[in-house]
N, C-alpha and C positions, 0 to 999 in steps of 0.2 A: 343823412343823419349820422353823426359821429359815433365812433365806438365808445362803449361804456367801460371805463377802467375800474376794476374792482380792487380795493385796497384790503390787504390782509388784516384781519381783526387781531387785536392784542392777544387773544387766547390762542389763535392759530400760530402767531409768531412765537409765543411762549412754548407751544408744543414742539415747534421745529427746533428751537434752541435746546430743549430738553433731549430730543432725539439725537441731535448732533453731539451733545455732551455725553450721552450714553454710548454712542458709537465710538467716540474718542477713548472712553474708558475701556470699552471692549477691545479696541486695537492695542491699547497699552497692556491689557491682561494677556492677550495673545503673544505680544512681543516678550513679555516676562516669561511666559511658559516656554517659548522657543529658546530664549537665552538660557533659562534654567536647565532645560533638557540637554542642550548642547554642551553646557559647561559642567554638568554634574558628573561625578566620578564614574557612574555606571554607563554613561553614553559611549558608544563606539568612537574611538579616536586613535590617531597616531601621533607620536611625539618624536621630533628629531632634536637632539641636543649636542652641544659642543663638548669637547674633552674636559673643560673646566668643571662640568657637572658629572664627572665620570669616576669610576673606580680605576685603580692603577693598572689592572690587567687589560681591560678593554674600554676605551673612552666612551662615556655616555651609555654604557650597557647595563646600568644598574636598575633601570625601570622607574626611577623617580622623576618627578616633573621639574623640580628646581635644581637639585643637586647641591651638595654642601659647598662646592666651589663657586657657586653663583654664575655658572656658565650660561650662555645663551640657549634658549629653547624655542621651539615653534610647534604649535599644534595644528593639525589638519585632519580632515575626515579620511576614512579609508578609501573613498573614491578618489580624492585628491592625491593620496599617497600612491595608489595604484597607477594613476596617470603619470605622476612624477617619476616613478620607477621605470616606466616604459620609456619616457623621454630620455632619462639618463642612460639606460641600457643601449638605446639606439645610438646615442652619441659616442659612447665608449667603443661600441662595436665598429663604428666607422673610424676608429683610431683618433678621435678628436680629444683635446685636453679637457680637464675639469672646467676651465674657464668657459668653454663652449657650452657645457651643460648648464653652468650658472646662467649664462645669457639666455638659453632656451627656457629654463625654468622661470626666470623673471618675466620673460615675455608671455609665457602661458599663464602665469599668475595674474598679469595685468589684463590679458585679452579674454580669459574665460574663467579665472579663479580655479584653474586646473580641472575644469569640468568639460566633458566632451559634448558641448551644447550644439543643438540643431538649428540655431537661429543667430542673428547678429545684424550688424549694419549692412543694408542691401543684401547681397547673397553670401555674406561671411558665415563660415561654419567652423565647428570643431575647436580643439584646444588652442590653436593659434589664430582663429578667425580668418582662415584663408579663403579666398574667393575663387570659385570655379571660373568665373568670367575673366579673371586675371591670370589664368593659366596654371593655377596651383594643383589642378586635378579635378576629377569628377566629384560630385557630392559624396558618393559612396567611398571614394578613396580618402578624401579629406576627413571623413568621420572615422577612419581607421587610425588610431593613435600612432601605430608604428609608421604608417605611410606619412602622416602629417608631420611627425617629428623628423623623419628622414628628409622630407622636402624642406623643412626649416633649416636643417643643418647643411644641406646642399647649397642653399642660398647664402648661408652664413660663411661657408668655406670660400665663397667667391669674393668676400669683402677683404681687401688687402689689410693685413695687420690687425684683424679683428680682435685678437687676444690682448692687444696693447691699447685698444681704444676704450674710452669710457663705455660702460654697459649701455647707457642710453643711446649713444652714437651707433654702436654695433647693432643693437636691436632695431633701431630706426632704419638703418641701411637695408635691412631685410623687410621690415613690416611697412615702412612708409606710412606711419600712423599720423593722425591729426593731432595727437597729444604725446609727442615723443618723450617728454620729461616724466611721464607717468611711470615709466619702467623703473626709474631710480628707486622709488620707495620699496620695491620688492627685492632689491639686490641683497640685503642682509639675510632675509629668509631663504632666498634662492641659493646663496652661497653655502648656508648651513645645510640645506637639503642636498646640494650637489656633493658636498664633502662626505656625507653619510652614504648616499646612493652610489658614489663611485668607489666606496670602500676605504676612504682615507681614515687613518686611525684617530683623527681628532674629532670625529663625530659619529653618532650612532642613531639608529631609528628603531623604535619598537611600537607595536600597536596593541591596544587593549580593546577587546570586543567579545561578544558572545561567541561560544564555540560555533564552528561552521554549521549552518542549518541544513546544508546539502552535502551529499557524498561527493568527494573530489573525483574528477575524471582524469585518470592517468594520461590518456591520449591528449587531452586538452592541455595538461601541464607541460608535456613534452613539446607540443606544438607552440605554446606561448614562449617557452624557453628558446626554441630555435628561431622564432620570429623576432624576438627581442635581441638575442645575443648572437644569432647566426648559427648555421648548421653545425659548426665545429664544437659547440658547447656540450653536446652529448655524443658519446661514441656509438657507432653502429655495431653493437655487441653481437647481434644475431645475423649480420650481413644483409639485413633488410631495412637499414636506416633507423632502427629502433634500439634504444638502450635497454635491453631486457624485455620482459613480457609487458604488453600494454595493460595487463590486468593487475600489475604490481601496484600496491598503494604506497610503497616507499621507494624513493628514488635518491640515489647518491650521485650528485653532479661532480665530476672530477674537477679539481682546482688547478688550473694552469693560468698563465697570463693571457690577457686579451690577444696579444700578438700570436701566441701559440695556437689559440683557437682559430685564428684566421690563416694558419699555415706558416707563419713566420717564426723565427727563433725568438723566444721570449726570455725575459729576465726572470730568473727564479725568485728574485726579491719581490716581484710583483704578485706572487701567488697569494700571499695573505690578503693583500688589498682586493684581489679578484674574488677571493672567497667571501669576504665581507660584502662585496658588491652583490654577489649572487644571493647571499643570505638575506640581506636587506630587501632585495627585490622580492624574494619569496614571502617575507613578512608583510611587505606592502601589498602583495597580491593575495594574501591569505583569504580575505572575505570573498574576493572575486573567484578564486580557483578552488575553494574548499580545502585549504591547507590547514592542518591541525598542529604541525610541529616542524620546527626548523632547527638544525644543529650544525655548529661549525666551531672548530678550534677550542674544544672544551667548554663551549657555551651552548645553551639551549633556550629556545623560545617555544612556549606551548600555549595554544589558544585557550585552553581551559584554565590556565594559570597566567594569563597574559598580564594581569596587574603586577606581576613580579618582574616583568621585563625579561631581559636576558639573564639566565641563571648559570652559575658555574657548576653544571652537572652534565654537560654534553660529552660526547666521545671526542677523542683527540685525533680522529682520522684525518686524512688529507683531503677529503671531499666535503661538500655541503649536503647534508642529509635532509631531504624534504619528505614529510609524511602527510598523506592525504586523509581527510575524514572518511570514515566508512559508513 
């Protein structure tokens, strides 16, 4: 005896169509709420902008989104900014040029949207979607942004003439992606990010967010500075490898060139750029490390007044002052 085929009644089909339509409307509403939250002025965000959107004293440091000069700008989340700052710091600490940082940032934008993700194609992980099975390191190592960025740069440095190659070619020599041209679309944003995070005067980064919800940990701040910039970034003031008391909630990082931090003779003209590199790193890491204030070269960023960006009220000292939330 054959099977009996049951045909859906018109009423049942109508009910299914109504449910599908209601579900589509619900998805649209959710999407609207998400976009509205992300884009509204009160949502946590970081903005990097070019010098065309800047005041004459410090390019891009006026805290506005567009700028009267119509310069380029790029918005990103605090999480993305913190990861970008780590990638940049690791590159400059290795003595690599700004172009290397741009290549690394464009790669991470494409591979993970600058998020330290725990999944990917096959066994790919982390910011650069590196695979343990291909010799990039253990899963734990790859999920450490400092390690994964260092591994990327080590491979990039082995590419002959990488700084003169098109970005897509240089990135592909390292990544061996199935979609090598995808890196190209991220080059403008990556170049703007790298200009700010390496301290170049033509770009600046600021973040707007709620004041830190947690108390900053001085020991963690020192540890992250040394992991990102190397042990020479902080002096061993007390002879025990620490710059002052670990209980201090305010730290001043001496400004020297990156070469001097690594023990080489540095160019004094690089000190200002180095200072802004450290200052932007601290602002990008503010949410992660509980940083409430950063000051350098007569400029100050404060978490409670973050909407104003960098203000001309800071001390004119030679170091970058970082204050932690209490």
